[in-house]
N, C-alpha and C positions, 0 to 999 in steps of 0.2 A: 889577545895578538892574533894568535895563530888561526880562530876563530873569524877573523875582521877580511886577514890573508883570504882564507875559504870563501869567502863570503863573494870578495872582489873577481877572485877565479872562476867560482860561477857561473859570475853574473856574464864578467867577456867570453866564455862559451854561452851563455843564450841568446847573445848579442850576435849582429852579421854584419857584414862591411856592406860600407856605404857605398863606395864610387866602382866597383862592379856590378853591384846586382843596381845602381844608378845606371846603366847604361841597357839592362837587363829590362830593364823597366819601359827604360826611352824607345826600347826596341818592341816591346808588345803595347805600349800604347802606338807605335805606327800600325803596326800589325793589327790592330783593333779600331784603327784610323779608318785603315784601307779599305775595313768593312762596311762601314759609317761609308765610307764615299762612296763605294760600289752601289750600296743599295738608296743612294741619291742617283746614281748618274753618271757620277766622275769619275768614270773611268782612267782617265789618264792620271789625273789625284791619285787612287787608290793605286795605280802601280808605282806611283813615286814612292807611296810608303811603305811598299814591299821592300823596295831597292835599300831605302833608310831604313827600316829592321832590319836587312842585311850588314851594314855598316855598320851600326849598333852590335851585331849580332859579334860581328868581326870583332868589336874593339873589347868585351866588357872577357872575354878570355885569353886577349894578352893583355889589358891591364892586370885580371886577376895574378896572373902568373909574372908579370913583373914589380909588381906590387908584394907577393907574397900573400894573399890575401885570399887562393883558395880554400873554398869550402864543398861541404856536399849539399849542403842548402843549394848554395850558389851555380852548383850542376844542377839539382833539380828543378831550381829557379829558369834555369836558362835552358831548358829541354820543356817544359812546359809552353814555357814562352817561344819558344820554337813551333811548338803544334798552330800554337794558334797565330801566326807572324806567315810560316812556308806552309805550312793546310791548311789549315781553316781559309785564311783569307786569300790566298790564291784558288781554292776552289766554288769561292761565293763570288768571287771579281768574274773568274770566266760562266762560269753559270749565269750570274745576275746580264752578263754582257752578249751572252752566246748563244749558252746551254738549255736555256730556261724554253726557249722556244721550240725544241724539243719532247716537253712535257717528262714525264715519268723516268726516259732514260739517261734526261739529260741532267734530273739532280741524284739518278744514281752512277753517273759518270762522274760529276763532281765529289758527290760522297766516297766514289772507289778512291780519290786521289786525298784528299784530307785522311782516309782509312791507311791507306799502303805508307802515306807516312809518319805516321802513328805509331805502328810499327815498324817504321827504317831507322827511327827516334830509338825504341825501346829495344831493337836489336842490338844497335849501336851502342846503345847504354851500358848492355847487359854480356857483352860477346867482346871475349877478348880478340884480340888479333897481332899476333907473331909479325908479321910487317906495316910500319908504320906506316907507309910512303903511302900504302895504297887502301882506298875503299870497297867493301862488296856491298853494291849495290850505289843507284846514283842519290848524293845528300839531296836532301829533303831541299836546302838551301839552293843548289845548284837547279832542283824541277819548279820552285818556287818563280826563280828568276829565266828559267825559259818563257812560263806563261808569263810574267808580269810582261816581259819584254814583246811581249809579241803580241799583249793587248794591249800597250803604251805604243808600240807603235801602228795597228791598225784600231783604236782606239775609238776615231772618229766614221769606220762603217758602218754605220747603223742599217745599211738596208742590204742587210745580211741574205744571203739565198739557202737555200737546203742542203748545197751542198759543202757550203763555208761550216755550217754548221756542222754538219758531221764530220767535215777534216779538224776541227776546233775538240769534239767528243772522240777522236782516234788520236790527237795529241796527248789530249788530258790521259786517257788511259796508257798509253803506251810509254808516257813519265812517270805513272804511279804504279806500273808493274817492272820497269826497271830501278825502283826505289827499293824493293822488295829483290830482286836479284839477286844473281851471285856474279854480278859484272862487276868488275872491277873500274875502277876510277883512281886516277892519281891522285893522292893527297895533297902534293905540293909542300910533307912538312919537312922534306928534307932541304929546302930551301935556307942558306944562310946569311940573312941579309948584314952580318955581319963583314962578309968575306967583300974583297977588293972583286971589281967588275970592271971587263971594258970598257974604253969611251964610248963604245958604239951600241956596248948596253944601255945605257944612259940616253942617249940618241933612240934608240928604240923608242922607250918607254914615253917621251915625249911627243914623239912621232902619233905611240897609239893614245894619248890624252889628248891630240892635237884631232884626230880622228874621231875618239867617244865626242867632242866636243859639239864638232860639226854637225854631226846625226845622232846624238845619243841611244834612243831605240835601236836604230836599227847597227847600231855598231854593239851594242850591247847585246842583243839578240843573237846575232852572228857569233861573240862568244861564250854566250854561255851555249847555244845550240851545238856549238862544237864540241863545245866540251862534255855534251850530254855523249855526243856520236863517238867522240873520241875513247869512251869505255867499251862498249862493242866491238870497236875496231882492234882496239889494244887486246881483248879478251880472244878473239878470233886469231889472230896473231900468234897469242902464247898457243894456244889449243891446237895451230896449225904446226908449231917448232914441237911442239911438244910429241905430235903424230909423226912429223917425219924424223924425231931420233927413237921413235918406236920401233919402228921400221928399219931404221938400219940396225939399230942392234938386233929384231929381229934376223936379217938378211947374214950380220956377221955371224952371227948362235948358228944359223944353216950352213954357212960357207964353212964354219968351226967345224963343223958336226962330216961334212962332206968329204972333207980332209982327212978326216981318220978314219 
């Protein structure tokens, strides 16, 4: 009887939970489909698929926590899916759409994005952060969303000049470097959806959804580009505040020494 029970427990240990990993697999499928669509020239569809992968990525973790089905396998599977959906897929989409005309420097710029995305995920998985309210470096889904929304917004702009291609190369490289930087970005993990909010809060959400429905690519680009810009602004604000505090402390020490 005890041997049978041990066998059942080992079988459970070897198994995986279907529900959260199903969302992860769906996100991986969307990321791979984005690559296929880009290779065929359907760049708007490729951008749509990346945003679908983002939705799946947001759901798999929440489902795992709500159902208490978090596992090491699920965490690793999620990271591997993310590098495809938010690292390789956006890099290949922007390369096929714009950077391919730049030759070697174009595909190197796309590779930089994918490589920095992989390093960003590796650092996130191994780094123990004391402050859960902030990320170190731009999260890879955020960087992918900026590129995907930009492509979605301008996907039919096929007659691209050299200046536009260079601009896309710069944007891709800047986003890549922001992912592996020490810039702090708000994680929004301190938001509790169970708390009550003022009536105006619901009204703002409704108005936001209406704006997105009117022009999805433009609004999504504004939202995610704004998030990408918020990190440097927030970090510079903190550094400026620390600099002022250090000057104030030195001034007080000087006045104290003079008073003696």
